[in-house]
Structures are given as C-alpha cells and as structure tokens.
C-alpha positions in Angstrom: 22.3 -47.2 -46.6 21.7 -49.0 -43.1 25.5 -48.2 -41.8 25.0 -44.6 -42.5 21.2 -44.4 -40.7 22.7 -44.6 -37.5 24.7 -41.3 -38.4 21.5 -39.6 -39.1 21.2 -40.3 -42.7 17.5 -39.9 -43.8 14.7 -39.6 -46.8 16.0 -35.6 -47.2 19.6 -36.6 -47.6 18.9 -39.6 -50.0 16.6 -38.0 -52.1 19.5 -35.2 -53.2 21.8 -38.1 -53.2 20.0 -39.9 -55.7 20.3 -37.1 -58.2 24.2 -38.2 -58.0 24.2 -41.6 -58.6 25.5 -41.2 -61.9 28.5 -40.0 -60.8 30.0 -42.9 -59.0 30.0 -40.9 -55.7 29.8 -42.2 -52.1 27.9 -40.3 -49.2 29.8 -39.7 -45.8 29.0 -37.4 -43.0 31.9 -35.2 -41.4 33.0 -36.0 -37.9 35.8 -33.5 -37.7 38.0 -31.4 -39.5 41.8 -30.7 -38.8 43.1 -28.4 -41.5 42.8 -29.7 -44.6 42.3 -33.1 -43.6 38.4 -34.0 -43.1 37.3 -37.4 -41.2 34.4 -39.0 -42.9 32.0 -41.8 -41.9 31.1 -43.6 -44.8 29.1 -47.0 -45.7 32.5 -49.1 -45.1 33.8 -47.0 -42.4 36.2 -43.9 -41.5 37.9 -42.3 -44.6 40.2 -39.2 -44.6 39.5 -36.5 -47.5 40.2 -33.4 -48.8 38.3 -30.6 -50.6 38.4 -30.6 -54.5 40.0 -27.8 -56.1 36.7 -27.0 -58.0 34.7 -27.1 -54.7 37.4 -24.6 -52.8 37.0 -22.1 -55.8 33.5 -22.4 -56.2 32.4 -20.8 -53.2 33.2 -18.9 -50.2 34.6 -20.5 -47.1 31.3 -20.3 -44.8 29.9 -22.7 -47.6 32.7 -25.3 -47.0 31.6 -28.6 -45.4 31.5 -28.7 -41.7 31.2 -30.7 -39.0 27.8 -32.5 -39.4 27.8 -32.0 -43.3 26.7 -34.9 -45.3 29.1 -34.8 -48.6 29.6 -36.5 -52.1 32.8 -38.2 -51.7 35.2 -40.1 -54.9 37.5 -42.5 -53.4 40.7 -41.9 -54.5 43.7 -44.5 -53.2 43.3 -44.8 -49.3 41.4 -41.6 -49.1 38.9 -39.5 -50.6 38.0 -36.1 -52.5 34.9 -34.4 -51.2 33.1 -33.4 -54.3 30.2 -31.4 -53.0 28.2 -30.9 -49.9 24.5 -32.1 -49.7 21.8 -29.2 -49.1 21.4 -28.7 -45.1 18.7 -29.0 -43.0 19.9 -26.2 -40.7 23.3 -24.8 -39.8 24.7 -23.2 -36.4 26.1 -19.7 -37.0 27.5 -16.9 -35.2 28.7 -13.8 -35.7 32.7 -14.4 -36.5 35.0 -13.1 -33.6 36.4 -9.6 -33.9 35.1 -6.4 -35.6 34.0 -7.5 -38.8 30.3 -8.4 -39.7 31.0 -12.0 -40.7 29.0 -14.9 -40.2 30.7 -18.4 -39.4 28.9 -22.0 -39.7 30.2 -24.2 -36.4 28.3 -27.1 -37.3 25.4 -28.2 -39.7 22.5 -30.7 -39.3 21.8 -30.2 -35.6 18.5 -31.3 -33.8 19.4 -29.2 -30.6 21.9 -27.6 -29.2 22.8 -27.6 -25.4 24.0 -24.5 -23.8 26.6 -25.4 -21.0 26.5 -22.9 -18.3 28.9 -23.9 -14.8 26.9 -22.4 -11.8 29.5 -20.3 -9.7 31.6 -18.2 -11.9 30.7 -19.0 -15.3 26.8 -18.2 -15.1 25.7 -15.1 -17.1 22.3 -14.5 -17.8 22.8 -12.0 -20.7 25.7 -14.3 -22.3 23.3 -17.2 -22.1 20.4 -15.2 -23.8 22.8 -14.4 -26.8 23.2 -17.7 -27.2 19.5 -18.8 -27.2 18.4 -16.0 -29.6 21.0 -16.9 -32.0 20.3 -20.6 -31.7 16.7 -20.1 -32.0 17.1 -18.1 -35.0 19.3 -20.6 -36.9 16.1 -23.0 -36.2 17.4 -25.2 -33.8 16.1 -26.3 -30.4 18.0 -25.1 -27.4 18.1 -27.2 -23.9 20.0 -25.3 -21.1 22.3 -27.4 -19.0 23.1 -25.6 -15.6 26.5 -27.9 -14.9 27.9 -27.9 -11.5 24.8 -27.8 -9.7 26.7 -29.4 -6.8 28.7 -26.0 -6.1 25.7 -23.7 -5.6 23.6 -24.2 -2.1 20.3 -23.2 -4.0 20.5 -24.6 -7.9 17.0 -23.9 -8.3 16.8 -20.2 -8.1 19.3 -20.2 -11.5 16.9 -22.6 -13.1 14.0 -20.3 -12.3 15.8 -17.1 -13.5 16.4 -19.2 -16.8 12.9 -20.2 -17.5 11.8 -16.2 -16.5 13.9 -15.4 -20.0 10.9 -16.5 -21.8 12.3 -19.1 -24.3 10.0 -22.0 -23.6 13.4 -24.1 -23.7 14.2 -27.3 -21.0 16.7 -26.4 -18.3 18.4 -29.2 -16.7 20.5 -28.7 -13.7 23.1 -31.3 -13.3 26.8 -32.4 -12.2 29.3 -34.1 -14.5 30.5 -36.2 -11.4 26.9 -37.6 -10.8 26.5 -40.4 -13.1 22.8 -40.9 -11.8 22.1 -37.2 -12.4 24.0 -37.5 -16.2 21.8 -40.6 -17.4 18.4 -38.9 -16.2 18.9 -35.9 -18.2 20.3 -38.0 -21.3 17.7 -40.8 -21.5 15.3 -37.9 -21.7 16.6 -35.5 -24.1 18.9 -38.0 -26.4 17.6 -39.9 -29.2 19.0 -42.4 -31.3 19.8 -40.9 -35.1 19.5 -37.5 -33.6 22.7 -35.0 -33.5 23.3 -32.9 -30.7 26.1 -29.9 -30.2 27.4 -29.1 -26.6 28.2 -25.0 -26.5 29.8 -22.6 -23.5 32.8 -21.3 -22.7 35.8 -23.1 -21.8 35.8 -25.2 -18.5 32.2 -25.2 -17.6 32.8 -29.1 -18.1 31.6 -29.6 -21.7 34.1 -32.5 -22.0 33.8 -34.3 -18.9 29.8 -34.3 -20.0 31.0 -36.2 -22.8 33.1 -38.5 -21.3 30.3 -39.2 -19.0 28.0 -40.2 -22.0 30.7 -42.3 -23.8 32.0 -44.0 -21.1 35.2 -43.7 -21.6 37.8 -40.3 -21.9 37.5 -39.0 -25.7 39.0 -35.4 -24.0 41.2 -35.7 -21.5 39.1 -33.1 -18.8 41.0 -30.1 -17.5 41.6 -29.5 -13.7 39.5 -27.2 -11.8 40.9 -24.4 -10.1 39.6 -24.8 -6.2 40.3 -20.8 -6.3 37.7 -19.8 -8.8 36.2 -23.2 -9.8 37.0 -23.0 -13.2 37.7 -25.7 -15.4 40.7 -25.8 -18.1 40.2 -25.5 -21.5 40.5 -29.1 -23.0 38.8 -29.5 -27.1 40.3 -27.9 -29.6 38.6 -28.3 -32.8 34.5 -29.9 -33.1 33.7 -33.6 -33.5 31.0 -35.6 -34.1 30.8 -39.1 -31.9 28.5 -41.7 -31.7 27.0 -42.1 -28.2 26.2 -45.6 -26.5 22.4 -44.7 -27.2 22.5 -44.2 -30.9 22.5 -40.3 -30.6 25.7 -38.2 -31.9 27.0 -35.3 -30.0 29.6 -32.9 -31.0 31.7 -31.2 -28.5 32.6 -27.7 -29.6 35.9 -25.8 -28.3 35.3 -22.9 -25.7 33.9 -19.8 -27.5 34.6 -16.5 -25.5 32.2 -14.8 -28.0 29.0 -16.0 -29.4 27.1 -12.9 -31.4 24.2 -12.8 -32.7 24.0 -12.4 -37.1 20.8 -11.8 -39.2 20.1 -15.0 -40.5 18.2 -15.8 -43.7 14.3 -14.5 -43.5 14.9 -13.1 -40.1 13.7 -9.6 -39.3 14.6 -8.5 -36.2 15.5 -9.7 -32.6 12.7 -12.4 -32.0 11.4 -12.9 -28.5 8.7 -15.0 -27.1 7.3 -12.6 -24.6 8.1 -9.6 -26.6 6.7 -11.3 -29.9 3.4 -11.9 -27.8 2.9 -8.6 -26.5 3.7 -6.8 -29.6 0.8 -7.0 -31.5 -1.0 -5.1 -28.5 1.3 -1.8 -29.5 -0.5 1.2 -30.7 1.7 1.3 -33.7 2.2 -1.7 -36.4 6.1 -0.8 -36.7 6.7 -0.2 -33.4 10.4 -0.3 -32.3 9.5 -0.8 -28.7 12.1 1.7 -27.6 10.2 5.1 -27.2 6.7 5.2 -29.0 3.6 6.3 -27.4 1.1 3.1 -26.7 4.1 0.3 -26.4 3.1 -2.5 -24.6 6.2 -3.8 -24.3 7.3 -0.4 -22.6 4.2 -0.4 -20.4 4.9 -4.5 -19.7 8.7 -3.2 -18.2 6.6 -0.7 -16.0 4.2 -2.7 -14.5 6.4 -5.6 -14.0 5.1 -8.3 -16.4 8.0 -8.4 -18.7 11.4 -8.5 -16.2 13.6 -5.6 -17.2 16.7 -8.2 -17.7 15.0 -9.5 -20.6 14.1 -6.0 -21.9 17.4 -4.8 -21.7 18.8 -8.0 -23.4 16.7 -7.2 -25.7 17.9 -4.2 -26.5 21.3 -4.7 -26.7 20.8 -7.9 -29.0 18.5 -5.9 -31.3 21.8 -3.0 -31.4 24.3 -6.5 -32.1 22.2 -7.3 -35.1 21.8 -4.2 -36.2 25.5 -3.8 -36.5 26.0 -7.3 -38.3 23.6 -6.0 -41.1 24.6 -2.6 -41.5 27.2 -2.0 -43.9 30.2 0.1 -42.8 28.8 3.1 -44.4 25.8 2.5 -42.7 27.3 2.3 -39.4 29.2 5.5 -39.4 26.0 7.2 -40.9 23.5 5.8 -38.6 25.6 5.6 -35.6 24.7 8.7 -34.0 20.8 8.6 -34.9 21.1 5.0 -33.1 22.9 6.1 -29.9 20.3 9.1 -29.9 17.5 7.2 -30.2 18.8 4.4 -27.2 19.3 7.2 -25.0 15.2 8.7 -25.4 14.8 5.2 -24.5 14.4 5.9 -20.7 13.6 9.5 -20.9 10.3 8.5 -22.4 9.6 5.6 -20.0 9.9 7.7 -17.2 7.9 10.4 -18.8 5.1 8.3 -20.0 2.1 7.1 -18.3 0.2 4.1 -18.9 
C-alpha cells in the first residue's frame, strides 16, 4: 500500500491487516475526529466514516479509535464504516480531567511527543515533569520545546533547569517566529513516516509552530497579549497532518491538566535518577520516604539529587497512588499516607548519613 506508507503504514499493521483480508475491508488511518465523524486517509484518499454499532457496543469508549489509530473500514456509499481497530504500537494517555480515576487516551501510534512550554509566564517545571513522567510511562520518546525564547534575557538557564530533571531527553530553545530556528530543530527531530504530537497548555504557540512547519495556516494563530505574553487558545480538536518533509504531526488542544496514570506493566513512578540510585538503598522495598539507609534521601542531603526532582517525585507518586486506588481504598488509606508523608521531612532532618 504505497500511498499509506507515507502515513506510517508498516509491517506491524500489515501483519494484523492480513488476518482480516477475507472480510473485504480496507485499511485507513484516523486523521481527526469531530463528534461521531472520523476523517480517515485510505489508499485512494480521504473518507469520512462512523463507528459500526457492534464496535461501539463491544468496547469501552477509551478503546474506540483515536487520532493516529489504524482501522479496518468497510466502504458504504460515499462514506465508510469502521469495523475494528488494528493493535496499537503504543498509546498516549493521561488521567482524565476531574476527580474520577479514569484513563483518557489522547492519540495512538506516536513516535515522539513534543512538550511545548512558552518561556515567560507559562514555564513550570513541576507541570513539565508531569508530562515527562507520563509520556515516558507510555513508552513514547519525549522532546521538550521551550518556545518564545526571545522573550527572556537568558534562555539557556531554562534549558539547564529542564536537563537537571534528569530525563535525558532533548531540550530545544526556539521561537515560532524565527524560521531559521524552526528549520533547524525540525530537520533534526522530524523524520519521514514518523508520527509526532504537540502537547502543552493553551497559548504556548503550538499552532504557530505547526503553521510554520507546514508553510501555511492550518490553524488561525491566537493573538499574544502584550500584558502577559500569553497566546490565545486556537486548537479545538486533535488532527494529524502530513508535513512537507514527509513526517506527521498531531496538534492537540491546550490542556490545563495532565495527570499521571498507572500504565499497564508499570510499578510506581520511574525516574531515571531515582532508579539509578535505588539499588544502593539498604532495603530492597525502600519507598524512599523515611527508611534508614535510603540512598535517595542521602542524595538529597548531599545535593547530588536536586530537591525539585525529589519533591516532584513524591507528588507524582501520590498522584499515581490516587489513580490506582479504589474509592474505598482512598478513604481507608488516606490518613496512613498523610502520616507517612509528614514523617519524610522529620526523618530527613533527624537522620545522619
């Protein structure tokens, strides 16, 4: 399927597609979703399609096709009916906004996620670490894009702060209004037939970045306030577009919340620096919160592990705990967890290493 190969069709999807060839179905990729309508790219072009009733009745909503999914479609008049979804390579998810512990899938089959923050008023290390933690947990490569670098006097200090978080991911300083900077990072990180997603809060410049990469306005760009340097929200739905260099990018709407979940196969919060130190702890089941002989707490004391990393680790651990626990578990264990958290700093103060 030569036309579909430019949209990321590969042996993984071909293998699963061949199982269904006797059903006279076509393969397609989901480009965008508006209500019940799914815009697909097929071997012959774009097609609008809806979910088959059997598919909707047999699965939970989060298992429905998402942007980036490859699906099996049956042509029907000038539209199509989506019969099934091919197995995903990965899926980008977050905790759904609100108080319920529900997982929300944002997109599927992603090669790398670009986390965009605007230097100035939007820059937030804790929020950034939450993005990094969840993206890594979803088995997706993160890349941090620090946009609007022209608005701060020393943008390099921000890059160093992000690198000190210890996730060993690329950190790009750029301005969406500087075409040369745009071309430089795009040539380095955007590969043909690979799929990327732009994530971040509203007004950080994601749509401006996409428009610059495309060479035309896919989305109207929000005006920037001269009072706080914040842009306005412009993207209202996720959509996958093919860039001139043959790569694909998904521009996601701005998100106020990006909570961590407990992904399949994961056990607790994994941070590269903490995972490296953990084997040195006295106890194999150390929680890195109050135990004697904890290498993590010792590293915080001697300055080799930044306090911002440790404190945000504890916060992410708490968020993941709340996601995993049932409502009954939360009510029963909340007092115990709060007591344990209060003991952290007391033991850190009293312990000697």
